[in-house]
C-alpha positions, 0 to 999 in steps of 0.5 A: 582316134589313134593309139601310140606306143613307146617301148623302154628296154632295161638291162639289154638292147632289145631286137628287131624281132622283139620290136616286131612282136610288140608291134603285132601285139599292139594292134590288139589295143587299136579297137580300144582307141576311144578309151586309151591314147597310148601305152608304154611297154617296159621290158626288163632283163631282171635276173636268172632262173635255173641258169636262164635269164628272166625278162619282166614285161610291164604295160602301162596304159594311158587313158583319154583322161590322162590317167596312167593305168598299170597292167600286171607284170609278166615274167618269162624266159622268153621276152616275147612270151612275157610281152604277149602275157602283158598284152593279154592282161591289158586286153582282159582289163579293157574288156572287163565289165564295170558294175560300180562305174569305176572302170567306165569313169576312169576310161571315159572321163573327159581329157584334162590338162595335166600339170604339177598343180593337178590333183595327184590323188590317183597317182598317189593311191597307185604308188602306195599300193605299189601298182605303178613305178613312175619316173619322177626325174627324166633325163633327156639328151638333145642335139639338133635333130628331129628325133631329139626334139621328139624325145623332148616332147615325150620326156615332157609328156611323161613328166606331166603324167608323173608330176616329175621334172626333166633335166635336158642336156646337150653333150659336146664330145671333146675327143671328136673335136680333135679329129677335125684338128687338121682343118679346124681349131679344136678350141674354136669348134668346141666353143661353137658347139657350146654356143649351138648347144645353148641355143637348143637348150634355150628352146627346151627351157621355153618348151618345158616352161610353156607345158608347166613342167619343172626342168633344167637344161645344160651343156655337158662335155665329155671328160677329155679323150677317154670318155665318149658320149654314151659314158658321159650321158651315164655319168650325168644320169647318175649324177642327177639320179635319173629314173628314166633316160630319153634318147632320139635314135637318129641324131646326126653326127659330124662337125655340126652334129656330135651328140646323139645317134649311134651312141643310143645303142651303146648307152642302152647296153650299159644303162642302169636305169630304164631308157626310152628310145624315140625314133625319128619319123621317116618321110613317106616314099 
């Protein structure tokens, strides 16, 4: 059984070198594939020490029984050192013997569907002890790309684990529509984009309902010519009080796809809440 990983950056945009290090460390967890189905790595720029920026790495393991197991936080001035320490802690935790059956019971119990009606005793216990930082309200940005569909699926999965809710938004970039004013009627183009957005969001509503996740979906528009898509998303995240924002990284641009894509990097740089970037699957060569 395979193990999957998602990476969240908070307060900085990450780097190719950091993702390469995370990938190299992730290989260490693959031998535990019978016990865990995935993990979420969160790396946060969390302050300064002696004038140097500090980075906090947190690794949450997802068991085959759909429990979320938080691993101890690891902090260092070098984010690569912090994430290596987080994976070291995860491996130690997975390798530790279980004298009372607690560890074995947690990891080996049969997988069960997670819904808002499922027992939350485990989650409540972890939260009371301050051992986990769950995402109770997740904002996901959608367009018509495959990456945004994957982003929605990941948002729903995390909401199931946290017994949270999802707000799906489709952003219409009003400023971009006027760039095509010489070829199209901007108002007619905006109406067409709204219709396209409602179609995408209706599919999202059906998917959330089918998975038993509470959620809402709406079309939002940038504020005139002065606001870009990334700023509009930040405004919506603040308005709904989002604990996490999920974005696809390869949304299409142009007349028919004026929503996600390169805005993801800009959003990450200025976001005040965790951001989960979901890449589009690249076709095999």
